[in-house]
C-alpha positions in Angstrom: 48.2 -50.5 -194.8 47.2 -53.9 -196.0 43.9 -55.4 -197.3 43.0 -56.9 -193.9 43.5 -53.5 -192.1 41.0 -51.9 -194.3 38.4 -54.6 -194.0 38.8 -54.7 -190.3 38.4 -50.9 -190.2 35.3 -50.9 -192.5 33.9 -53.7 -190.4 34.1 -51.7 -187.3 32.5 -48.7 -188.9 29.7 -51.0 -190.3 29.1 -52.6 -186.9 28.7 -49.3 -185.2 26.7 -47.7 -187.9 23.3 -48.4 -186.7 20.1 -46.9 -186.5 21.0 -44.3 -184.0 23.8 -43.2 -186.3 21.4 -42.7 -189.1 18.9 -40.7 -187.2 20.5 -38.5 -184.5 23.3 -36.8 -186.5 21.2 -35.6 -189.3 18.4 -34.7 -186.8 21.1 -32.9 -184.9 22.3 -31.0 -187.8 19.0 -29.7 -188.9 17.7 -28.7 -185.6 21.0 -27.1 -184.2 20.9 -24.4 -186.6 23.5 -21.6 -185.9 24.9 -23.8 -182.9 25.8 -26.7 -185.2 29.6 -26.8 -184.4 29.3 -27.1 -180.6 26.5 -29.6 -181.0 28.2 -31.9 -183.4 31.6 -31.6 -181.2 29.7 -32.8 -178.4 28.1 -35.5 -180.4 31.5 -36.7 -181.5 32.7 -37.0 -178.0 29.9 -39.4 -176.9 29.0 -40.8 -180.3 32.5 -41.7 -181.4 34.9 -41.1 -178.5 33.2 -43.3 -175.9 32.7 -46.1 -178.3 36.4 -46.0 -179.3 37.5 -45.8 -175.8 35.3 -48.8 -175.0 36.8 -50.8 -177.7 40.2 -50.0 -176.5 39.6 -50.7 -173.0 37.9 -54.0 -173.9 41.0 -55.1 -175.9 43.5 -54.6 -173.1 42.3 -57.8 -171.4 42.9 -61.1 -173.3 39.4 -62.3 -172.1 37.8 -58.7 -173.0 35.4 -57.1 -170.5 34.7 -60.6 -168.9 38.5 -60.5 -167.7 38.2 -56.9 -166.6 35.0 -57.1 -164.7 36.0 -60.4 -163.1 38.6 -58.2 -161.3 35.8 -56.5 -159.5 33.8 -59.5 -159.0 32.9 -62.6 -160.9 29.3 -62.1 -159.9 29.2 -58.5 -161.0 30.8 -59.4 -164.3 28.0 -62.0 -165.1 25.2 -59.9 -163.9 26.3 -56.6 -165.7 27.2 -58.1 -168.9 23.8 -59.9 -169.0 22.0 -56.6 -168.6 24.4 -55.1 -171.3 23.7 -57.9 -173.8 20.0 -57.9 -173.2 19.9 -54.1 -173.7 21.9 -54.1 -177.0 20.2 -57.2 -177.9 16.5 -58.4 -177.8 15.2 -55.7 -175.4 16.0 -52.6 -177.3 18.7 -52.4 -180.0 17.8 -55.3 -182.3 14.3 -54.4 -182.7 15.1 -50.9 -183.3 17.4 -51.8 -186.3 14.5 -53.5 -188.2 11.9 -50.9 -187.4 14.1 -47.9 -188.3 15.1 -49.7 -191.5 11.4 -50.1 -192.2 10.5 -46.5 -191.6 13.6 -45.3 -193.7 13.1 -47.4 -196.7 9.8 -48.9 -197.2 7.4 -46.3 -195.6 8.6 -43.2 -197.8 8.5 -45.4 -201.0 5.3 -47.5 -200.6 3.6 -45.1 -198.1 2.7 -48.2 -196.3 3.4 -48.6 -192.5 0.9 -51.4 -191.6 1.7 -54.3 -189.3 1.7 -56.8 -192.0 4.1 -54.9 -194.2 6.3 -54.4 -191.2 6.2 -58.1 -190.3 7.0 -59.2 -193.8 10.1 -56.7 -193.8 11.3 -57.7 -190.5 11.4 -61.4 -191.6 13.3 -60.5 -194.7 15.5 -58.1 -192.8 16.6 -60.8 -190.2 17.1 -63.4 -192.7 19.7 -61.2 -194.4 21.2 -60.6 -190.9 21.2 -64.3 -190.4 23.1 -64.9 -193.6 25.9 -62.4 -192.7 26.3 -64.0 -189.2 25.7 -67.6 -189.9 29.4 -68.3 -190.7 31.5 -66.4 -188.1 34.7 -67.0 -190.1 33.3 -65.1 -193.1 31.4 -62.4 -191.1 34.4 -60.0 -191.2 34.7 -60.3 -195.0 31.0 -59.9 -195.6 30.4 -56.9 -193.4 33.7 -55.2 -194.3 33.6 -55.9 -198.2 29.7 -56.0 -198.8 27.8 -54.0 -196.0 30.3 -51.1 -195.7 30.2 -49.9 -199.2 26.4 -49.9 -199.3 26.4 -47.9 -196.2 28.9 -45.4 -197.7 26.9 -45.0 -200.7 23.8 -44.3 -198.6 25.6 -41.6 -196.5 26.9 -39.9 -199.7 23.3 -39.9 -201.0 21.9 -38.6 -197.8 24.5 -35.7 -197.8 23.7 -34.8 -201.4 20.1 -34.8 -200.8 20.5 -32.6 -197.8 22.3 -29.9 -199.7 19.9 -30.1 -202.5 16.8 -29.8 -200.2 18.4 -27.1 -198.1 20.6 -25.5 -200.5 23.5 -25.3 -197.7 21.6 -23.2 -195.5 20.1 -25.6 -192.9 20.9 -23.0 -190.1 17.7 -21.3 -191.0 15.7 -24.4 -189.8 17.0 -24.6 -186.3 14.9 -25.4 -183.1 15.7 -22.1 -181.3 13.8 -23.4 -178.1 16.2 -26.5 -177.7 19.4 -24.7 -179.2 19.7 -21.2 -178.1 23.3 -20.9 -177.0 26.7 -22.8 -177.5 26.1 -24.4 -174.1 22.6 -25.8 -175.1 24.0 -27.0 -178.4 26.7 -28.8 -176.7 24.4 -30.4 -174.1 22.0 -31.6 -177.0 24.7 -33.0 -178.9 26.3 -34.7 -176.0 23.0 -36.4 -175.0 22.3 -37.5 -178.5 25.7 -39.0 -179.0 25.1 -41.2 -176.0 21.6 -42.3 -177.3 23.2 -44.0 -180.3 24.1 -46.8 -177.8 27.3 -47.3 -179.3 29.1 -46.9 -175.9 27.2 -49.8 -174.6 27.7 -51.7 -177.9 31.5 -51.3 -177.7 31.7 -53.6 -174.7 30.4 -56.4 -177.0 32.2 -55.3 -180.2 35.6 -55.0 -178.5 36.3 -58.8 -178.5 34.8 -59.3 -182.0 37.4 -56.8 -183.2 40.3 -58.3 -181.2 39.2 -61.9 -182.5 38.8 -60.4 -186.0 42.4 -59.4 -186.0 43.5 -62.7 -184.9 41.3 -64.4 -187.4 43.0 -62.5 -190.4 46.2 -64.2 -189.9 48.1 -61.6 -187.7 50.3 -63.9 -185.7 53.1 -63.5 -183.2 55.8 -65.4 -185.3 57.3 -62.1 -186.6 57.6 -60.8 -183.0 59.5 -64.0 -182.0 61.8 -63.7 -185.0 62.5 -60.2 -184.3 63.3 -60.9 -180.6 65.6 -63.7 -181.4 67.6 -61.5 -183.8 67.7 -58.8 -181.2 69.4 -61.2 -178.5 71.6 -62.6 -181.2 71.6 -66.1 -179.7 70.7 -69.3 -181.4 67.3 -71.1 -180.6 68.0 -74.5 -178.9 64.4 -75.7 -178.2 60.8 -74.7 -177.5 59.4 -75.5 -174.1 55.6 -75.3 -174.1 53.9 -74.8 -170.7 50.8 -76.2 -172.3 49.2 -76.4 -175.7 46.1 -74.1 -175.8 45.6 -72.6 -179.1 47.1 -68.9 -177.9 50.2 -70.8 -177.1 50.8 -72.9 -180.2 49.5 -70.4 -182.9 53.0 -69.5 -184.2 54.4 -72.9 -183.4 54.6 -74.2 -187.0 55.9 -70.8 -188.3 58.9 -71.0 -185.9 59.6 -74.6 -186.7 59.5 -73.9 -190.5 62.4 -71.4 -189.7 64.2 -73.3 -187.0 64.8 -77.1 -186.8 64.6 -77.4 -183.1 62.9 -80.0 -180.7 59.6 -79.2 -179.0 59.0 -80.4 -175.4 55.7 -80.6 -173.4 53.8 -82.8 -171.3 52.5 -86.1 -172.9 48.9 -85.5 -171.7 48.5 -82.6 -174.2 50.1 -84.4 -177.3 46.7 -84.7 -178.8 46.0 -80.8 -178.1 48.2 -80.0 -181.1 45.8 -81.5 -183.5 42.4 -81.2 -181.8 40.8 -77.8 -181.8 38.2 -79.1 -179.2 40.9 -79.8 -176.8 43.3 -76.8 -177.4 40.2 -74.3 -177.0 40.3 -72.6 -180.6 36.9 -74.3 -181.4 35.5 -72.6 -178.4 36.0 -69.2 -180.0 35.1 -70.1 -183.6 31.8 -68.4 -183.2 33.7 -65.0 -182.7 35.5 -65.5 -185.8 38.7 -67.1 -184.7 40.2 -69.7 -187.0 40.7 -73.4 -185.7 44.4 -73.8 -184.5 46.4 -77.1 -185.1 50.1 -77.8 -185.2 52.2 -80.4 -187.1 54.9 -80.3 -184.3 56.2 -83.8 -183.1 56.9 -83.0 -179.5 59.1 -84.7 -176.9 57.5 -85.7 -173.5 58.5 -84.0 -170.4 57.5 -84.8 -166.9 58.6 -83.7 -163.3 62.3 -83.6 -162.5 65.6 -82.1 -163.5 66.6 -81.6 -167.1 69.5 -80.3 -169.2 69.0 -79.0 -172.8 72.3 -77.9 -174.2 73.8 -75.6 -171.7 70.4 -74.8 -170.0 69.6 -76.6 -166.7 66.1 -76.5 -165.2 63.5 -78.2 -163.2 60.1 -79.2 -164.5 57.0 -79.2 -162.2 53.7 -80.6 -163.3 51.0 -77.9 -162.3 47.7 -79.3 -163.8 44.4 -77.3 -163.4 44.4 -74.7 -166.2 45.1 -77.8 -168.5 45.8 -81.4 -167.8 49.5 -81.1 -168.9 50.5 -77.6 -167.7 54.0 -77.5 -166.8 56.3 -74.9 -164.9 59.9 -74.4 -165.9 62.1 -73.5 -163.0 65.5 -72.0 -163.9 68.1 -70.6 -161.5 67.0 -67.0 -161.6 63.3 -67.2 -162.5 60.6 -69.6 -163.4 58.0 -69.8 -166.3 54.5 -70.6 -165.0 52.4 -70.4 -168.2 48.8 -69.8 -167.5 48.8 -71.4 -164.0 49.3 -68.3 -162.0 49.0 -64.6 -163.0 49.9 -61.3 -161.1 46.9 -61.2 -158.7 45.0 -63.8 -160.7 44.9 -67.4 -162.0 44.3 -69.5 -165.1 40.9 -70.1 -166.4 39.4 -73.5 -165.9 36.5 -73.5 -168.4 38.4 -75.1 -171.2 38.9 -78.9 -171.9 39.8 -80.8 -168.7 40.2 -77.6 -166.7 39.6 -77.9 -162.9 39.7 -75.1 -160.4 40.3 -77.4 -157.3 43.4 -79.0 -159.2 44.7 -75.5 -160.3 44.6 -74.1 -156.7 46.3 -77.2 -155.3 49.1 -76.9 -157.9 49.6 -73.2 -156.9 49.5 -73.9 -153.1 51.2 -77.1 -153.1 53.9 -76.6 -155.6 54.5 -73.0 -156.9 54.2 -71.7 -153.3 57.1 -73.9 -152.4 59.4 -72.0 -154.7 61.6 -69.1 -153.2 59.4 -66.3 -152.2 61.2 -63.7 -154.2 61.8 -65.8 -157.3 60.3 -64.0 -160.3 57.5 -66.0 -161.8 56.7 -65.2 -165.3 53.3 -65.9 -166.6 52.0 -66.5 -170.2 50.3 -63.3 -170.2 50.9 -60.0 -168.3 53.5 -58.9 -165.8 55.6 -61.2 -163.7 54.9 -61.8 -160.1 56.4 -63.7 -157.0 55.2 -66.1 -154.4 55.5 -63.5 -151.8 53.1 -61.2 -153.9 50.5 -63.8 -154.5 49.9 -64.9 -150.9 46.7 -62.8 -150.8 45.7 -63.5 -154.3 41.9 -63.3 -154.0 41.2 -66.2 -156.7 43.0 -68.9 -154.8 40.0 -68.8 -152.1 37.1 -69.0 -154.6 36.2 -65.3 -155.0 
């Protein structure tokens, strides 16, 4: 387990350890009395299990919950995510973090809970938050390396103080009216675990975690090298369907090991050196690094080509990007991000255009054999026959 794994793990812990995690578990432990174990088990299910499940589910789609909810309806995705972000943001969770921190630190020490003191504390508190978040590329290191150790020290101090104050016999202080059976303890713990709001926060945190992993330098080049070794065949050339950041991230690593030509459409030569065009700058705010490549590509356009013993037809399929190409071989075709299994490519990156994309699919890809396997840049393969009822081709 390397350093980056520890930092990302600590970051995930620090992001979820908010005001609710500070208040509800300690309160639950004190009030549950003899029914501590069913209460804390239920709390773990909703306070830990649901957020963990939320992160995993969000990471399954490369676009996070936006991509997942778009499969239901783009309109539902937009409205639901706006509500979620407002809830975990300015309407509830963000103010709670400042007020709880004030009540847990300043009030017990200074014995002052006035509005002026709260205002000054809130300003200082959010200036610190701004420092931690101002540079997204350093946010993971700052949270994982700086904030997490402070949180761990605080938790250990709270545990020690709890044992000192209650001498390990907190069961004598239980609230018997609320915790009078195993079932009632379980019910109370289940509810309080959900009140931490971590299950809702996981919808936002999932993409931050995924992007953090990408930002720490975990690439796909090793997987490419492993696959090439398994098939035990020499690499002859690299055919790029397009030059977005997620398709060129490992390009230089591969070229440093294999001296082979790179082919792509001339419209996207500049994408290799321009993060604004290849899309990586769009995700900088989430902690992803800017992606560029030093490759010197060879231009391809529509027509039949032969590279070594490989013969294939090139189709220009713009829309997802201006120079998107489809490579048609005898037994399959590689369509890049133009068409997915029951989906299509995004068009919100540089020079993407929905109408152009749909025209490329209907006028060009749908002219291929109906049962020819079409391999996209992400996800499972599909066929022309299977995509005739693709809902995204009609503006849905």
